[in-house]
N, C-alpha and C positions, 0 to 999 in steps of 0.2 A: 504494500500500500504506500501511497505518497504521504509524506509528513503533512503536506498541505491539507489533506483530508481531515486533519484534526484541528483546524483553525476555526475560530468563531469570534464574533464581535462582542466585546464586553465594554460597556460604559465605565470610564475610570472611577466614577463615584460609587460603583458597586464593589470596589476592592476595599475590603474592611481594613481600616487603619487602627481600630481599637477592638478589643474583645467585647462581647455583650456585657452589660452592667452586672449581670448575675451569671455565673458559670451555670451552664445547663439551660440558659434562656434563649438559645438559638432556635431557629426554625429548622424543620426537618422535611425534606422532600422524599417521599416514599415512591420508589420506582419498582414496578413489576418486571422482573428479569424475563419472564416468559411473554407477557403481553405488551409491555411498554407503557402501560397505564401509569399515570402519576397521581399522587395525592399530597396535598399540603397539610403539614402537621407541625407540632412543636417537639423539640428533642426530649423534653421532660416526659412526653407520652410514649417514648420508645417501647416500653413494655407492652403496649397494646398491639404491637406488630411482631413481637417475638413469641415463640411457643415454649411451653414447658418441655424441658429436655434439650432445647437448643444449647449448643456450646459456644459461649462468647469468648473470643481469644483476644487478649490485650497485649500490647507491647509496652513493657514496663521500663523501657530505657529512660534515662534522665539526661536532660540537656545540661551541658556545662557552659560557662561564659567564655566562649571560644573567640570572641572578637577583642583583639588588643589594639588600643590606640596609644601611640607614642611618637617618638621622633628618631631621626637618624643621629648617630653618635660618631663624630662630634658636631656635625653641621647644623643640626637642629631642625631640619625639614620634617614636616609631618609624615607619619607612617601609619598605615593600617594593616593589621596582620590577622587573617582569619585562619585559625588552626583547624586543619581538616582531620588529621589523625596522627597518633604517636607511633613511631616505629619501635620495635623491640630494643633498638640501640639507645632509645631515649631522645633521638632527634624527631622532628616533626615535619610533616607535609603541611604546607600552608599556601594560601593565596595572599599575596602581598601587594600593596599599592603605596606609592607609584612603582609598578614593577619594572619599568624600563630603566629606572635609576638605581635599582637595588641589585647589584651584581654580586657574585661570590666574594666574600671578604667584607661586605658592608656590615656595619654594626648598628644595632637597634637598641633603644632604651625605653622602657615602660615604667612609669613612676606614678604613685598616688598613695596618699595616706601613710607615708613613711615606708611603703613597700617598693622595692626596686627589682625589676626583672630585666636581664640582659639578653640580647639575641644576636646571632650572627648568621648571615646568609651563607650556606655551604654549597648550594648548587641551584642552577636554573633549569626549569622544565617547561613544557608546553602550556599555553593558555594561562600564563601568569603564575604558575605554581612554582614553589621554591622548597628546598629542603633547608630547615632552620634549626639551629642549635640554641636552646634556651638554658639559662642558668640564673639562679638567685643567690642571695647571700648565704653564708655558711650556716646560719641558724634558721633558714627558711626553705622548705621544699618547693620545687617548681610548681607542682600542682596546687599547693596552697597559695602561691603567688598569683597564679592564673585565676583562681577562685576569687581572690581579693581584687585584682586589677581588671579582670575581664568584663566585657559587656555582653548582654544577651544577644546572640546572633540573629536578630530579626531579619526576615527575608527582605531583599532590596525593594520589593513593591510596597512595603510599609514605609512611607515617606516621612519618617520622624525618627528622632533619637530614641533609643531604648530608655525606659524609665525604671526606677526601683521596683515598681509593681510588676513589671514584666518578668522579673526573676521567679515569681510565683505563678503568674498567669500564663506564661509561655511554658507550662509544665503540666503534665497530667497529675491528677490527684493520687494516682498509683505509681508515679515515677519512683524507681528505686536504684537502678543500675546505671551509674554515671558513664556517659560515653558518647552522646549524640551532639551534633552541631545544629540540629534542627529538631523541633518537636514532632512527634507523630500526631499530627494536628487533629485527626478524627477523634482522638482520645481527649482532647481539650474540653469537649462538651460534657463529659461525664462528671457527676458529683457522687458523693457517698449516698445521697438520697436515691438517685437514679439506680445505682448499683444495688442498693438494698432492695429496691422495688423489684428489680429483675430477679434477684435470688428468691424473693418471696413468691414470685410467679413460677418458680421452678426452672429458671434459666441457670445453667451451670457456667462458671467462670474459671478460666485458666489463663496463666500469664506465660509469655515467652519474651525473649529480648532480641531486638535487632537495633544496633546502634546506627542511627541515621547519619550518613555521611554526605559529602558533596555530590556523590554519584546519583543520589536520589533526585537531585534538582539540576544536574548537569544539563545545559541546553542541548537539544537535539539538533546537531548541525548538519546531519545527513539529509538528503532529499528523499530517500527511501527508508521506511521504518526498519526494515531488516538490517540496515547498515549501521544502526545505532548500537553502541556498546555501553553497558552500565558498569560503573566501578563496583568492585567488591565491597561488601559491608559485613561487619562481624555479626554473627547470629548464634544464639544459644537457645536450645529447646531441651528442657530437663527430661529425665526419664518419667517423672510424674506427669508432665504435660503431654509427652508422647503417648503415655498409657491412656490419658483422658481422650486424646484424639482417636486412638485406636478403638476404644469402646464406642465413641460417638459414631464413627464410620461403620463399625460392625452392626450397630443398632439402627443404622440409617437415620440418624438424627442430624439436624443441620449444624454446620460449623460456620459461625458468623465471625468474620475477621474484622477487627476494628482497625481500619486504615490499610493503605496500600503497602506500608512496610510490613505489617503483620501478614498480609496476603503473600508477599514475596517470600517471607520466611517460611510460611506453611507450605507453599507450593514447591519450595526447594527440598523438602524433606523426602527421605527415602521410605518407601513402603515395601517391606520385605515379608512375603508370605502373610499378608494381611495385617502386619504390625507396623505402626509408624515408629521409626527409629529416632532416638534422641540425637542431638548434634551439638557440637561446640566448634565452630569454624567460621567459614565465610560463604557468602552467596553473591554471585554476580548474575543471577537470573533476571532476564529482561522479559517481562510478560507483555505481549502484544497480541493483536487479533490473530487467531489461529491456535493460541495456547489452549490445551485441554486441561481444565481444572480437575484435580484429583481429590482435593481436600476441602477447599473453600466452597460453600454453597450459599453464603450471604455476605454482604459487604456493607460496612458503615464507612463513609468517606466524606471529605470536604469537596468543594468544587475547585478544579485544578486549572493551571495555566494552559492557554492554547498551545498546541504543538508539543506538549510535554510528554515524557514517558509515563507519567502518572495518569494522564488522561487516556493514553493508549492502553494502560492496564485496565482501567474502568470499562472501556469499550470492549476489550477482550472478554470481560466478565459478563456484560449485559447486552452486548451488541452495539455496533456503531450507530445504527439508526435510532435505537431506543435512547442511547445516552445523549447523542447530539440533540434530539428532540427535547429530552428532559432539560438540557442546558438552555435551550431556547425558552422553555417555560420558566426556568429559574431567572433568566434575565428579564423576561417580561413581567414576572411577579416580584421583581426587585429583591431577590435573595442576595445575601452578602457572600462575596467570593474570597477564596484562598484561606490562608492560615487562621486568621481570626474570624472567618466567615461562618456561614451556616453549614448544615450537614445534609447528606443524602444517605438513605437506607435502600439497598438493593436486595430484594428477596424474591 
């Protein structure tokens, strides 16, 4: 398929710049995977659309403040560094701005509140990526310095600076395992009240971990969908979670993935003689139209960027025609889009 087939017109004012006043106060567009019918609802009423025995799968990754703002040392020019992932060596892959001026050997300095973090560019890579070495003072761990100095890595389509409130709001209520540079945004709508209501209704809940990296949001630069490559991301599915998935599949119960990250993690799993196998490793699975879903039978997701790999995943699940029609309905009905926007349930 052509990447252009995943384009759509979106008024800029529908791109959510702030989260809803109350977590869980988002709208919910319910889409029938089979018929393409849509229904307008509220996220707090999610339980009305799930069934007793459904297995709801959450991604419990936790976002860390991966955006560092500082200056070149010693020239003083402004520098922005988005940490993408840490290598086993302790060095980091990062997106650095202004990239054209920051060559190997360039020094960086990040300071605030009495905390100092030093950096050095070690290598240049494609599309502005760099290998960076970071170090702090003798009495401070690098990760602690990042936690103190770093900013919440809000997506670039949110046209404002991050606020202290974003440290909590750009995080799911069940976030546990630190390691993502972006939130699994479908999970941002959940509250303890919503989760308690689901369990009261007989919905089962299980957690997995996929650390969201830059690859999830990497622009699709190819003209053909099949030419796009997704970067690998760390995924962990415990033995208990794998057992819960195995039982659900054997009993023909629905597996509802919360988010595209959860979907990619689940569809990456090995099923051996009817049993879902646990995993601790990486996945570079790119889900596009033509993918045969083996585990996921329901999806909760936000509304995604035009021409993005995430939109391609959603159309793979529910059909290109159904999803694009639902998006046109969402635009006409003034749904809020992207990370802090409204939600869609596809069953």
